[in-house]
C-alpha positions in Angstrom: 16.9 235.6 171.3 18.2 235.6 174.9 18.5 232.3 176.6 16.7 233.9 179.6 13.6 234.6 177.7 10.6 233.3 179.4 9.2 229.8 178.5 6.1 230.5 176.6 5.2 226.9 175.7 5.9 223.5 177.4 4.6 220.2 176.0 5.4 217.2 178.2 4.8 213.5 177.4 2.2 214.2 174.9 0.5 211.0 173.4 -2.1 210.8 170.8 -3.9 207.6 169.6 -6.8 206.9 167.1 -8.2 203.8 168.4 -5.4 201.2 168.7 -3.1 203.3 166.6 -0.7 205.7 168.3 0.6 208.6 166.3 2.4 210.6 168.9 4.5 208.9 171.3 5.5 210.9 174.4 6.3 214.3 172.6 8.4 216.8 174.8 8.8 220.3 173.3 9.7 223.8 174.8 9.4 227.1 173.1 10.5 230.5 174.4 9.1 234.0 173.8 10.6 235.7 170.8 11.8 232.4 169.3 11.1 230.8 165.8 10.8 227.1 166.7 10.9 225.2 163.5 9.2 221.8 163.4 10.4 219.5 160.5 9.6 216.0 159.6 8.4 213.8 156.7 4.7 213.5 155.8 3.0 211.2 158.3 5.6 212.0 161.1 3.2 213.5 163.4 3.5 217.2 162.7 -0.1 217.8 161.7 -1.5 216.0 164.8 0.7 218.1 167.0 -0.4 221.3 165.3 -4.1 220.3 165.8 -3.5 219.6 169.5 -2.0 223.1 169.9 -4.9 224.6 167.8 -7.5 222.8 170.2 -8.8 220.8 167.2 -7.7 217.6 168.7 -7.3 216.5 172.3 -4.2 214.6 173.5 -4.6 211.1 174.9 -2.1 211.7 177.5 0.5 214.4 178.7 0.4 218.0 179.6 0.6 221.4 178.1 1.7 224.6 179.8 1.7 228.2 178.7 3.8 230.6 180.7 4.1 227.9 183.3 0.5 227.4 183.8 -1.1 224.0 183.0 -4.0 224.4 180.5 -6.4 222.1 178.6 -7.4 223.0 175.1 -10.8 221.5 174.5 -11.5 223.5 171.5 -10.1 225.9 168.9 -12.0 228.6 171.1 -10.0 227.5 174.2 -6.7 227.9 172.2 -7.7 231.3 170.9 -8.7 232.5 174.4 -5.1 231.4 175.5 -3.5 233.5 172.8 -2.7 230.6 170.4 -3.4 231.4 166.8 -2.9 228.8 164.0 -2.6 229.3 160.3 -3.2 225.9 158.8 -2.0 224.8 155.5 -5.5 224.2 154.3 -7.2 227.5 153.7 -10.2 228.4 155.8 -11.5 231.5 154.2 -15.1 231.8 153.1 -14.6 232.2 149.3 -17.9 233.9 148.7 -17.2 236.7 151.2 -14.9 239.7 150.5 -11.5 239.9 152.2 -12.9 242.6 154.6 -15.7 240.2 155.7 -13.2 237.3 156.3 -10.9 239.6 158.3 -13.5 241.3 160.5 -16.2 238.7 160.8 -18.3 239.2 163.8 -16.4 242.5 164.6 -17.6 245.1 162.0 -17.8 248.8 162.7 -21.3 250.0 163.1 -23.3 253.1 162.3 -26.1 254.5 164.4 -29.0 251.9 164.3 -26.6 248.9 164.1 -25.9 249.0 160.4 -22.5 248.0 159.3 -20.3 250.9 158.2 -18.8 249.3 155.1 -16.5 252.3 154.3 -15.0 252.1 157.8 -14.8 248.3 157.5 -12.9 248.4 154.2 -10.6 251.1 155.5 -10.0 249.1 158.6 -9.2 245.9 156.6 -6.8 247.9 154.2 -5.0 249.3 157.2 -4.5 245.9 158.8 -3.3 244.5 155.5 -0.8 247.3 155.0 0.5 247.1 158.6 1.7 243.5 157.8 3.1 244.3 154.4 0.1 243.0 152.3 -1.3 246.2 151.1 -1.5 245.1 147.5 -4.5 243.0 148.4 -7.9 244.9 147.7 -10.1 244.2 150.9 -13.3 244.5 148.6 -12.3 241.5 146.5 -14.1 238.3 147.0 -11.7 235.9 148.8 -12.4 233.2 146.2 -11.1 235.3 143.5 -7.8 235.7 145.0 -4.9 233.3 144.1 -4.0 230.6 146.7 -0.9 232.7 147.5 -2.9 235.8 148.4 -5.5 233.8 150.2 -2.7 232.5 152.3 -1.6 236.2 153.2 -5.1 236.9 154.2 -5.1 233.8 156.5 -2.0 235.2 158.2 -3.6 238.6 158.6 -6.8 237.1 159.9 -4.8 235.2 162.7 -3.1 238.4 163.7 -6.1 240.7 163.9 -8.8 238.7 165.4 -10.3 239.5 168.7 -8.1 239.3 171.7 -5.2 241.2 170.4 -1.7 240.0 169.2 -1.2 236.2 169.9 1.3 234.8 172.4 2.1 231.9 170.1 1.5 231.9 166.4 1.6 228.4 164.8 2.4 228.5 161.0 1.8 225.4 158.9 3.7 225.6 155.6 3.0 229.4 155.3 5.4 229.9 152.5 4.5 226.9 150.3 3.0 229.2 147.7 4.9 232.4 148.2 7.9 233.7 146.2 9.9 236.9 145.8 8.6 239.9 147.6 5.6 238.1 149.1 8.0 235.6 151.0 10.2 238.5 152.1 7.2 240.3 153.5 6.4 237.0 155.5 9.9 236.9 156.8 9.8 240.5 157.8 6.5 240.1 159.6 7.8 237.0 161.5 10.9 238.9 162.7 8.7 242.0 163.8 6.6 239.5 165.9 9.8 237.9 167.3 10.9 241.3 168.5 7.6 241.7 170.2 8.0 238.5 172.2 5.7 236.3 170.1 6.7 232.6 169.9 6.5 231.4 166.3 6.1 227.6 165.6 7.1 227.3 162.1 6.3 224.1 160.3 7.9 223.9 156.8 9.5 221.4 154.4 11.5 224.1 152.8 14.6 223.4 154.7 16.6 226.3 153.4 14.0 228.6 155.0 14.1 226.7 158.2 17.9 227.2 158.6 17.7 230.8 157.7 14.8 231.8 159.8 14.6 229.5 162.8 16.3 230.1 166.1 15.8 226.4 167.1 14.8 223.2 165.2 13.0 220.1 166.4 12.9 216.9 164.0 9.9 214.7 164.4 9.8 211.1 163.0 7.3 208.4 163.5 5.6 210.4 166.2 8.7 211.1 168.3 11.1 214.0 168.6 14.3 212.6 167.3 16.5 215.7 167.4 16.6 219.2 168.7 19.2 221.5 167.2 20.0 225.1 166.2 20.7 226.3 162.6 24.5 227.0 163.4 25.0 223.3 164.2 23.1 221.6 161.2 22.4 221.8 157.6 19.8 220.7 155.0 21.5 217.4 154.4 21.7 216.5 158.1 18.0 217.4 158.6 17.0 215.2 155.8 18.9 212.3 157.2 17.3 212.8 160.5 13.8 213.0 159.0 14.1 210.1 156.8 16.7 208.0 158.8 19.0 207.9 155.7 21.0 210.2 153.6 19.2 212.6 151.3 20.2 211.0 148.0 19.6 212.9 144.7 16.5 215.1 144.8 16.4 215.8 141.0 16.8 213.1 138.4 19.4 213.8 135.7 17.3 215.1 132.7 18.5 214.2 129.2 15.9 216.1 127.3 14.7 214.7 124.0 12.0 217.0 122.9 9.7 215.4 120.3 6.6 216.5 118.4 4.5 219.4 119.7 1.6 218.2 122.0 0.1 221.5 123.0 0.3 224.8 121.3 -1.0 227.9 122.9 -1.3 231.0 120.6 -2.1 234.5 121.5 -4.2 233.5 124.6 -5.7 236.6 126.3 -7.9 237.0 129.4 -8.6 240.6 130.5 -7.1 241.5 133.7 -5.1 238.4 134.1 -2.9 237.7 131.1 -2.4 238.7 127.5 -0.8 237.4 124.3 0.6 234.2 125.7 2.1 231.8 123.2 4.1 228.7 123.9 4.5 225.0 122.9 4.8 221.9 125.0 6.7 219.0 123.4 6.6 215.3 124.0 9.5 214.1 126.2 10.0 217.6 127.8 9.4 219.0 131.2 8.8 222.8 131.0 8.7 225.0 134.0 6.5 228.0 134.5 7.6 230.5 137.1 6.0 233.9 138.2 5.3 235.8 141.3 1.9 236.1 143.1 -0.4 237.9 140.6 1.6 237.0 137.5 -1.3 235.1 136.0 0.3 231.6 136.0 -2.5 229.7 137.7 -5.1 231.6 135.7 -3.4 230.6 132.6 -3.2 226.9 133.5 -7.0 226.9 134.2 -7.8 228.7 131.0 -5.7 226.3 128.9 -7.5 223.4 130.5 -10.9 224.9 129.8 -11.8 225.8 133.3 -12.0 229.6 132.6 -12.9 231.3 129.4 -10.4 233.4 127.3 -11.2 236.5 125.3 -8.8 235.6 122.4 -6.3 233.1 121.2 -6.2 229.3 120.6 -5.2 226.1 122.4 -4.4 223.2 120.1 -3.6 219.6 121.4 -1.8 217.5 118.9 -0.4 214.0 118.7 -3.4 212.2 120.2 -3.3 208.5 120.3 -5.6 207.7 117.5 -5.2 205.1 114.7 -3.6 206.4 111.7 -1.0 208.6 113.6 -0.9 212.0 115.2 -3.9 214.2 115.0 -4.6 217.8 116.0 -7.4 218.7 118.3 -8.5 222.3 118.9 -11.1 223.2 121.4 -14.6 223.4 120.1 -15.4 226.7 121.8 -14.7 230.0 120.2 -13.2 233.3 121.4 -14.7 236.5 120.3 -12.1 236.6 117.5 -13.1 233.2 116.2 -10.1 231.2 117.6 -10.7 227.8 119.1 -10.5 226.8 122.8 -11.7 224.1 125.1 -15.1 225.1 126.4 -14.7 222.8 129.5 -12.3 220.5 131.3 -14.1 217.6 129.9 -13.2 218.6 126.4 -9.6 219.1 127.5 -9.5 215.6 129.0 -10.9 214.2 125.9 -8.1 215.8 124.0 -5.4 214.3 126.3 -4.9 217.0 128.9 -4.8 216.7 132.6 -4.5 219.5 135.3 -3.4 219.0 138.8 -4.6 222.1 140.5 -2.7 224.1 143.3 -5.2 223.6 146.2 -5.7 219.8 146.4 -8.1 220.1 149.5 -10.6 222.3 147.5 -10.2 221.4 143.9 -8.2 218.2 143.8 -10.1 215.9 146.1 -13.4 215.3 147.6 -12.5 214.9 151.2 -15.6 213.0 152.2 -15.0 210.1 149.7 -12.4 207.3 150.1 -9.0 207.2 148.4 -10.4 204.7 145.9 -13.4 206.9 145.1 -11.3 209.9 144.6 -8.8 208.1 142.3 -11.7 206.7 140.3 -13.5 210.0 139.6 -11.9 210.7 136.3 -12.7 207.4 134.8 -16.3 206.9 135.8 -17.3 206.7 132.2 -15.1 203.7 131.5 -15.8 201.9 134.8 -19.6 202.0 134.6 -21.9 199.6 132.8 -25.1 201.4 132.5 -26.0 202.7 135.9 -23.7 200.1 137.7 -20.1 200.4 138.6 -17.6 197.8 137.4 -16.2 197.4 140.9 -13.7 194.7 139.7 -12.2 197.0 137.1 -12.2 200.0 139.5 -10.3 197.9 142.2 -7.7 196.7 139.7 -7.1 200.3 138.4 -6.8 201.8 141.9 -4.7 199.0 143.3 -2.3 199.5 140.3 -2.0 203.2 140.9 -1.6 202.8 144.6 1.3 200.4 144.0 2.8 202.5 141.2 2.9 205.7 143.2 3.5 204.2 146.7 0.4 205.7 148.2 0.5 205.0 152.0 -0.8 203.3 154.0 -1.0 200.3 151.6 -4.6 199.8 152.5 -5.5 203.5 151.8 -8.1 202.7 149.1 -10.8 202.1 151.7 -9.8 204.9 153.9 -11.2 208.5 153.8 -8.8 210.4 151.7 -8.9 213.2 154.4 -7.0 210.8 156.8 -4.0 210.6 154.4 -0.9 212.7 155.0 -0.5 215.7 152.6 2.1 213.9 150.5 -0.1 210.9 150.0 -3.1 213.0 149.3 -1.1 214.7 146.5 -0.2 211.3 145.2 -4.0 210.4 145.1 -4.6 213.4 142.9 -1.8 212.6 140.6 -3.1 209.0 140.4 -6.6 210.2 139.5 -5.3 212.1 136.6 -2.8 209.6 135.3 -5.7 207.1 135.1 -7.0 209.3 132.2 -3.9 208.5 130.2 -3.0 212.1 129.4 -0.4 213.2 126.8 0.0 216.6 128.4 0.2 217.0 132.1 -0.2 220.5 133.8 0.8 220.6 137.4 0.3 223.7 139.5 2.4 223.7 142.7 2.5 219.8 142.8 4.9 219.8 145.8 3.2 222.2 148.0 3.4 221.0 151.5 5.2 217.8 150.6 8.2 216.5 152.4 11.6 216.0 150.6 11.3 212.3 150.2 7.9 212.6 148.5 9.2 215.4 146.4 12.0 213.2 145.1 9.3 210.5 144.3 7.3 213.1 142.4 10.3 214.4 140.4 11.3 210.9 139.5 7.7 210.2 138.4 7.6 213.3 136.2 10.9 212.3 134.6 9.6 208.8 133.8 6.4 210.3 132.2 8.5 212.6 130.1 10.8 209.8 129.0 7.7 207.8 128.0 6.7 210.7 125.6 4.4 213.0 127.8 4.6 216.8 127.8 4.8 218.2 131.2 4.3 221.7 132.4 5.4 222.3 136.0 4.1 225.6 137.6 6.0 226.5 140.7 6.9 229.4 143.0 10.0 227.4 144.0 13.0 228.7 142.1 15.2 225.6 143.1 12.4 223.3 142.0 11.6 225.1 138.8 15.3 224.8 137.6 16.1 221.5 139.0 13.2 219.5 137.8 12.8 221.0 134.3 14.4 221.3 130.9 13.4 224.8 130.1 11.6 227.7 132.1 9.0 230.1 131.0 8.9 233.2 133.1 5.7 235.3 133.6 5.3 238.9 134.9 2.1 240.9 135.2 0.2 238.6 132.7 2.9 238.4 130.2 5.6 235.8 129.1 8.9 237.7 129.7 11.5 235.0 129.1 12.2 231.5 128.0 15.3 230.1 129.7 17.3 226.7 129.4 17.2 225.3 133.0 20.7 223.8 133.1 22.3 227.2 131.9 20.2 229.6 134.0 20.5 230.8 137.7 17.8 231.6 140.1 18.8 235.3 140.1 18.3 235.4 136.4 14.8 233.8 136.6 13.8 236.1 139.5 15.1 239.2 137.6 12.9 238.4 134.7 9.9 237.8 137.0 10.3 241.2 138.7 11.4 243.1 135.6 14.8 244.1 136.7 16.8 242.6 133.8 19.7 244.6 132.4 
């Protein structure tokens, strides 16, 4: 990018306070046309607030914002859109009951004579738009809610680019790659570089620091509501960025694993769900952390939901063993039957009773009830044990929640009474984990547990998983992050197109090898 490129965005002295609490303290920021301006910081640093101000969702308490040198006020998302600012938030905003076409073209459908929607033309237009940005594999007729989170993320990006008003002047991407891997990730990078060449300013918010140093033309670090550093990739590295974000060195991200696999706690045999996965068999053992890697569409998330009883299977069985009952280990199969007579869990309730827990990939939609407090969310899974008849045992609830808040260091310390939606992404994820740990699971399934989480919180999650495994739990870590899936686990299962294609020891396997199995390019 030329140093003479026009200044597309200027933020000067921006402050934001909620009551007496100030979360942004005089932020100054400049972005030029054709630049990828990366914004990095720990959870709670102020990134989300800054993004909301740019999106018109929050109004600054003080300061000014200039676009192409002209001072503007963004009173609403409509104002931001009218000024050419498009924002793709980390939280998905698609209407799940509508098709991809309807989500993309909402309010701007091609019409036939008489005003009727021309659905053939609409689907063709949507397909053309998806193909133009490298996402042609998505069928525009599919209901958005049936897509994986990764593909929903792709549609969100497409929606930001094709909405009324033409191409954006500024595109704000909040953790756009958190659930992408392989070709999907490369398609995103290709799109960003294409927009760069057209003079679009990309504001790129990410916790994936390797991506930041590869993709960005400039980097700003925000900490405690202040810009603490401005740099370029050529003059920094991941360790230095972590030091600036945290105020200290990076330390060790992944605990040293000494796997001591014990008895089988979960056995999956011949599991089959038409159109999603087939003939899946694996075993999870006490004291072991197993990784599950696959590209978008591989069936990894669908498999987890099926094992947990949230979706039905056509064939196969799921058996949980080693349950904590008097007289030693027992084996528990689901009480539901597939068409071939094998046993499965008919519902999450049955799976929970057998000692399973599932942390889903979308904490906002399926992990939390955003209208409730943190304490109410954490206590959702134990309502049966904290109620006496129609009455809630508030004392027991308070003790359990307080213990979990302290154990997982959920912040702020008084978060129990706060609406969970006010917590940072990392602390929301800790609240989801706390909710499931209260059930006392023997088998913990986690789908993208570090999505949108800063490095310090990631390290805390990895340490917690290590402690749980050492205490005898079986852990399945589903992730699209190759570094994570090798660094935090003992062995890795690889899925491709609905099948398990490899089982590899984490400490003797490279990222290239895992990816080769995931895309089918093994020798």
